[in-house]
OpenMM code with the backbone's topology and positions (N, CA, C; nanometers):
from openmm import Vec3, app, unit

residues = "UNK UNK UNK UNK UNK UNK UNK UNK UNK UNK UNK UNK UNK UNK UNK UNK UNK UNK UNK UNK UNK UNK UNK UNK UNK UNK UNK UNK UNK UNK UNK UNK UNK UNK UNK UNK UNK UNK UNK UNK UNK UNK UNK UNK UNK UNK UNK UNK UNK UNK UNK UNK UNK UNK UNK UNK UNK UNK UNK UNK UNK UNK UNK UNK UNK UNK UNK UNK UNK UNK UNK UNK UNK UNK UNK UNK UNK UNK UNK UNK UNK UNK UNK UNK UNK UNK UNK UNK UNK UNK UNK UNK UNK".split()
positions = [
    Vec3(2.8584, -2.4360, -3.5141),
    Vec3(3.0179, -2.3363, -3.3806),
    Vec3(2.9760, -2.4229, -3.3016),
    Vec3(3.0791, -2.4100, -3.2132),
    Vec3(3.0885, -2.4488, -3.0418),
    Vec3(3.1675, -2.3068, -3.0090),
    Vec3(3.0516, -2.2499, -2.9104),
    Vec3(3.0823, -2.1669, -2.8014),
    Vec3(3.1993, -2.2222, -2.6366),
    Vec3(3.2403, -2.1378, -2.5905),
    Vec3(3.3286, -2.1856, -2.5159),
    Vec3(3.2452, -2.2651, -2.4008),
    Vec3(3.2526, -2.3170, -2.3376),
    Vec3(3.1657, -2.3989, -2.1922),
    Vec3(3.1842, -2.2418, -2.0456),
    Vec3(3.2749, -2.1950, -2.0900),
    Vec3(3.2850, -2.0993, -1.9597),
    Vec3(3.1594, -1.9703, -2.0247),
    Vec3(3.0896, -1.9598, -2.1416),
    Vec3(3.0221, -1.8520, -2.2221),
    Vec3(2.8535, -1.9118, -2.1827),
    Vec3(2.8617, -2.0687, -2.1876),
    Vec3(2.6821, -2.1403, -2.1410),
    Vec3(2.6693, -2.1164, -1.9988),
    Vec3(2.8066, -2.1869, -1.9537),
    Vec3(2.7629, -2.1454, -1.7897),
    Vec3(2.8021, -2.0415, -1.7181),
    Vec3(2.8021, -1.9444, -1.7771),
    Vec3(2.7122, -1.7730, -1.7690),
    Vec3(2.6308, -1.7498, -1.8042),
    Vec3(2.5619, -1.7973, -1.9258),
    Vec3(2.4387, -1.7982, -2.0201),
    Vec3(2.3066, -1.8374, -1.8467),
    Vec3(2.3566, -1.9875, -1.8686),
    Vec3(2.2909, -2.0359, -1.7632),
    Vec3(2.2508, -2.0156, -1.5615),
    Vec3(2.3746, -1.9387, -1.4923),
    Vec3(2.3453, -1.9171, -1.4109),
    Vec3(2.2992, -1.7918, -1.4425),
    Vec3(2.3429, -1.6652, -1.5323),
    Vec3(2.2435, -1.5313, -1.5520),
    Vec3(2.0438, -1.6467, -1.5408),
    Vec3(2.0698, -1.6870, -1.5790),
    Vec3(1.8440, -1.7051, -1.6305),
    Vec3(1.8621, -1.7177, -1.5090),
    Vec3(1.9970, -1.8128, -1.4585),
    Vec3(1.9286, -1.9146, -1.2465),
    Vec3(1.8943, -1.8173, -1.1797),
    Vec3(1.9642, -1.6968, -1.1684),
    Vec3(1.9680, -1.6069, -1.1318),
    Vec3(1.8754, -1.4503, -1.1100),
    Vec3(1.8114, -1.4721, -1.2965),
    Vec3(1.6904, -1.3740, -1.2698),
    Vec3(1.5285, -1.4931, -1.2603),
    Vec3(1.5604, -1.5469, -1.2478),
    Vec3(1.4533, -1.6846, -1.2358),
    Vec3(1.4375, -1.6878, -1.1188),
    Vec3(1.5415, -1.6787, -1.0085),
    Vec3(1.4847, -1.7015, -0.8637),
    Vec3(1.4520, -1.5345, -0.8054),
    Vec3(1.4729, -1.4462, -0.8306),
    Vec3(1.4137, -1.3063, -0.8371),
    Vec3(1.2630, -1.3429, -0.7754),
    Vec3(1.2863, -1.2720, -0.6564),
    Vec3(1.1646, -1.3014, -0.5712),
    Vec3(1.0201, -1.1720, -0.5499),
    Vec3(0.9625, -1.1177, -0.5671),
    Vec3(0.8988, -0.9714, -0.6116),
    Vec3(0.9290, -0.9934, -0.4461),
    Vec3(0.9009, -0.8008, -0.5042),
    Vec3(0.8747, -0.7993, -0.3292),
    Vec3(0.7391, -0.7887, -0.2337),
    Vec3(0.7473, -0.8250, -0.1574),
    Vec3(0.7103, -0.8063, -0.0169),
    Vec3(0.5798, -0.7188, -0.0221),
    Vec3(0.4730, -0.6903, 0.0282),
    Vec3(0.3503, -0.6638, 0.0277),
    Vec3(0.2741, -0.6568, 0.1455),
    Vec3(0.2789, -0.5194, 0.1354),
    Vec3(0.2455, -0.4966, 0.2891),
    Vec3(0.1199, -0.4904, 0.2588),
    Vec3(0.0681, -0.5658, 0.3739),
    Vec3(-0.1266, -0.5893, 0.4922),
    Vec3(-0.1749, -0.4389, 0.4937),
    Vec3(-0.3140, -0.5116, 0.4136),
    Vec3(-0.3696, -0.3845, 0.4428),
    Vec3(-0.3989, -0.3166, 0.6007),
    Vec3(-0.4279, -0.4257, 0.6755),
    Vec3(-0.3738, -0.4040, 0.8720),
    Vec3(-0.3014, -0.3725, 0.8891),
    Vec3(-0.1717, -0.3263, 0.8142),
    Vec3(-0.0504, -0.2942, 0.9102),
    Vec3(-0.0763, -0.1212, 0.8810),
    Vec3(-0.1491, -0.1508, 0.7041),
    Vec3(-0.1539, 0.0482, 0.6280),
    Vec3(-0.2429, 0.0672, 0.7251),
    Vec3(-0.3903, 0.0826, 0.7991),
    Vec3(-0.4758, 0.0995, 0.8166),
    Vec3(-0.3549, 0.1886, 0.9870),
    Vec3(-0.3056, 0.0879, 1.0053),
    Vec3(-0.1997, 0.0766, 1.1323),
    Vec3(-0.1895, 0.1992, 1.1628),
    Vec3(-0.0603, 0.2529, 1.0482),
    Vec3(0.0038, 0.3107, 0.9466),
    Vec3(-0.0506, 0.4288, 0.8775),
    Vec3(-0.0784, 0.5245, 0.9175),
    Vec3(-0.1328, 0.6515, 0.8387),
    Vec3(-0.0342, 0.6940, 0.7148),
    Vec3(0.0944, 0.7062, 0.8395),
    Vec3(0.1846, 0.8325, 0.7090),
    Vec3(0.2324, 0.7415, 0.6487),
    Vec3(0.2863, 0.5675, 0.6647),
    Vec3(0.3175, 0.4738, 0.5398),
    Vec3(0.2049, 0.4468, 0.4240),
    Vec3(0.0922, 0.4798, 0.4581),
    Vec3(0.0129, 0.5144, 0.3959),
    Vec3(0.0364, 0.5800, 0.3193),
    Vec3(0.0443, 0.6850, 0.3427),
    Vec3(0.0116, 0.7899, 0.2500),
    Vec3(0.1121, 0.8039, 0.1688),
    Vec3(0.2195, 0.7682, 0.2120),
    Vec3(0.3381, 0.7885, 0.1727),
    Vec3(0.3340, 0.6396, 0.0194),
    Vec3(0.2651, 0.5227, 0.0631),
    Vec3(0.2081, 0.4537, -0.1399),
    Vec3(0.1524, 0.4685, -0.1238),
    Vec3(0.0492, 0.5323, -0.1106),
    Vec3(-0.0267, 0.6174, -0.2154),
    Vec3(0.0107, 0.7438, -0.3120),
    Vec3(0.1324, 0.8103, -0.2514),
    Vec3(0.1461, 0.8901, -0.3378),
    Vec3(0.2464, 0.8134, -0.5044),
    Vec3(0.2813, 0.6968, -0.4268),
    Vec3(0.3992, 0.5877, -0.4966),
    Vec3(0.3335, 0.5218, -0.5705),
    Vec3(0.2254, 0.5233, -0.5307),
    Vec3(0.0641, 0.4378, -0.6588),
    Vec3(0.0284, 0.5027, -0.7027),
    Vec3(0.0264, 0.6309, -0.6820),
    Vec3(-0.0356, 0.7362, -0.8088),
    Vec3(0.0499, 0.8055, -0.9124),
    Vec3(0.2300, 0.7813, -0.8191),
    Vec3(0.2975, 0.8505, -0.9656),
    Vec3(0.3703, 0.7623, -0.9906),
    Vec3(0.3673, 0.6253, -0.9683),
    Vec3(0.3992, 0.4898, -1.0865),
    Vec3(0.3668, 0.3881, -1.0467),
    Vec3(0.2218, 0.3801, -1.0943),
    Vec3(0.1451, 0.2661, -1.0266),
    Vec3(0.2190, 0.0951, -1.0885),
    Vec3(0.2580, 0.1330, -1.2086),
    Vec3(0.2909, 0.0294, -1.2324),
    Vec3(0.4601, -0.0331, -1.1449),
    Vec3(0.4588, 0.0613, -1.1474),
    Vec3(0.6738, -0.0308, -1.0623),
    Vec3(0.6077, -0.0518, -0.8657),
    Vec3(0.5084, -0.0093, -0.8630),
    Vec3(0.4432, 0.0332, -0.7072),
    Vec3(0.4315, -0.1262, -0.7067),
    Vec3(0.3153, -0.2095, -0.8460),
    Vec3(0.3558, -0.2545, -0.8068),
    Vec3(0.1356, -0.3452, -0.8388),
    Vec3(0.0233, -0.3952, -0.9514),
    Vec3(-0.0911, -0.3635, -0.8207),
    Vec3(-0.1686, -0.4579, -0.7084),
    Vec3(-0.0577, -0.5748, -0.6973),
    Vec3(-0.1046, -0.5637, -0.5253),
    Vec3(-0.1386, -0.5207, -0.3992),
    Vec3(-0.0186, -0.4248, -0.4296),
    Vec3(0.0434, -0.3534, -0.3434),
    Vec3(-0.0303, -0.2311, -0.3538),
    Vec3(-0.1129, -0.1313, -0.4546),
    Vec3(-0.1880, -0.1228, -0.4094),
    Vec3(-0.2895, -0.1216, -0.4707),
    Vec3(-0.3186, -0.1938, -0.4898),
    Vec3(-0.5274, -0.2726, -0.4242),
    Vec3(-0.4864, -0.2409, -0.3257),
    Vec3(-0.4342, -0.3248, -0.2258),
    Vec3(-0.3517, -0.3546, -0.1098),
    Vec3(-0.4082, -0.1324, -0.0389),
    Vec3(-0.3269, -0.0505, -0.0828),
    Vec3(-0.3395, 0.0758, -0.0323),
    Vec3(-0.4157, 0.0832, -0.0951),
    Vec3(-0.5367, 0.0804, -0.1817),
    Vec3(-0.6773, 0.1336, -0.2354),
    Vec3(-0.8037, 0.0634, -0.1333),
    Vec3(-0.7485, -0.0559, -0.0496),
    Vec3(-0.7918, -0.1054, 0.0682),
    Vec3(-0.8053, -0.0390, 0.1693),
    Vec3(-0.7118, -0.0214, 0.2100),
    Vec3(-0.6191, -0.0201, 0.4097),
    Vec3(-0.7187, 0.1723, 0.3741),
    Vec3(-0.7071, 0.2306, 0.1900),
    Vec3(-0.7599, 0.4036, 0.2105),
    Vec3(-0.8817, 0.3521, 0.2433),
    Vec3(-0.9441, 0.2582, 0.2367),
    Vec3(-1.1290, 0.2527, 0.2366),
    Vec3(-1.1310, 0.2095, 0.3827),
    Vec3(-1.0936, 0.1071, 0.4067),
    Vec3(-1.1001, 0.0826, 0.5604),
    Vec3(-1.0732, 0.1527, 0.6642),
    Vec3(-1.0119, 0.2548, 0.6032),
    Vec3(-1.0213, 0.4443, 0.7170),
    Vec3(-1.1212, 0.5110, 0.7755),
    Vec3(-1.1481, 0.5336, 0.5819),
    Vec3(-1.2874, 0.6182, 0.5955),
    Vec3(-1.3499, 0.5931, 0.6115),
    Vec3(-1.3949, 0.4488, 0.6302),
    Vec3(-1.5405, 0.4389, 0.6795),
    Vec3(-1.5495, 0.3213, 0.7902),
    Vec3(-1.4429, 0.3592, 0.8611),
    Vec3(-1.3985, 0.3080, 0.9711),
    Vec3(-1.5602, 0.2823, 1.0466),
    Vec3(-1.6035, 0.2360, 1.1015),
    Vec3(-1.7354, 0.1890, 1.2629),
    Vec3(-1.8547, 0.2870, 1.0862),
    Vec3(-1.8756, 0.2592, 1.0307),
    Vec3(-1.9534, 0.2914, 0.9830),
    Vec3(-1.9729, 0.3869, 0.8544),
    Vec3(-1.8929, 0.5232, 0.8675),
    Vec3(-1.9313, 0.6505, 0.8128),
    Vec3(-1.8207, 0.6525, 0.7782),
    Vec3(-1.7733, 0.7913, 0.7257),
    Vec3(-1.6581, 0.8680, 0.6771),
    Vec3(-1.6799, 0.9345, 0.7892),
    Vec3(-1.4975, 1.0020, 0.8291),
    Vec3(-1.4646, 1.1150, 0.9743),
    Vec3(-1.4077, 1.1930, 0.9320),
    Vec3(-1.4752, 1.3102, 0.8641),
    Vec3(-1.4227, 1.4361, 0.8364),
    Vec3(-1.3726, 1.5663, 0.9566),
    Vec3(-1.3995, 1.4639, 1.1044),
    Vec3(-1.4032, 1.6247, 1.2268),
    Vec3(-1.3274, 1.5331, 1.2953),
    Vec3(-1.1529, 1.5095, 1.3451),
    Vec3(-1.0991, 1.4403, 1.3773),
    Vec3(-1.1714, 1.4888, 1.5395),
    Vec3(-1.1249, 1.3854, 1.6612),
    Vec3(-1.2506, 1.3769, 1.7494),
    Vec3(-1.2019, 1.4260, 1.8139),
    Vec3(-1.1003, 1.5828, 1.9062),
    Vec3(-1.0652, 1.6238, 2.0068),
    Vec3(-1.2350, 1.7246, 1.9131),
    Vec3(-1.1885, 1.7124, 1.7474),
    Vec3(-1.2951, 1.9192, 1.7032),
    Vec3(-1.4990, 1.8434, 1.7162),
    Vec3(-1.4789, 1.7068, 1.7366),
    Vec3(-1.6229, 1.6983, 1.6961),
    Vec3(-1.6950, 1.7724, 1.8235),
    Vec3(-1.8147, 1.7648, 1.7653),
    Vec3(-1.9070, 1.8428, 1.8125),
    Vec3(-1.8855, 1.7856, 1.9722),
    Vec3(-1.9641, 1.8053, 2.0995),
    Vec3(-2.0131, 1.7708, 2.1714),
    Vec3(-2.2403, 1.7082, 2.1839),
    Vec3(-2.2131, 1.6177, 2.2549),
    Vec3(-2.3189, 1.5917, 2.2591),
    Vec3(-2.4340, 1.6684, 2.2520),
    Vec3(-2.5435, 1.6347, 2.1684),
    Vec3(-2.6542, 1.7623, 2.1724),
    Vec3(-2.6796, 1.7898, 2.3306),
    Vec3(-2.7337, 1.9076, 2.3218),
    Vec3(-2.7756, 1.9973, 2.4808),
    Vec3(-2.8693, 2.0359, 2.4351),
    Vec3(-2.9323, 2.0449, 2.5391),
    Vec3(-3.0685, 2.1109, 2.5203),
    Vec3(-3.0786, 2.2347, 2.5142),
    Vec3(-3.0973, 2.2883, 2.4062),
    Vec3(-3.1088, 2.3970, 2.3209),
    Vec3(-3.1621, 2.5582, 2.4324),
    Vec3(-3.1168, 2.6580, 2.4566),
    Vec3(-3.2039, 2.7286, 2.5493),
    Vec3(-3.3087, 2.8340, 2.5775),
    Vec3(-3.3438, 2.8485, 2.7024),
    Vec3(-3.4430, 2.8779, 2.6659),
    Vec3(-3.5076, 3.0023, 2.5974),
    Vec3(-3.5768, 3.0413, 2.6254),
    Vec3(-3.5606, 3.2263, 2.5783),
    Vec3(-3.6797, 3.3019, 2.7053),
] * unit.nanometer
topology = app.Topology()
chain = topology.addChain("A")
for resn in residues:
    res = topology.addResidue(resn, chain)
    for name in ("N", "CA", "C"):
        topology.addAtom(name, app.Element.getBySymbol(name[0]), res)
């Protein structure tokens, strides 16, 4: 059975368009470390639908989270504004 030429061309065009689809570029670890709001947003997206966001992006999110947490050698749980002052000598009685 012969198929009309237009159907064959349409099928070939559809396959070419599908093959040309580029994956969405991922946001770099460095850009996520510098932008905590975007990092928070992507962490939530990875948690909600890891498959949709993709392994590469979620791995970058995890690495950026790790780098922010362990920046300069240890966890920082206290914002700098609330950090304790340098230790002063204890008051003498």
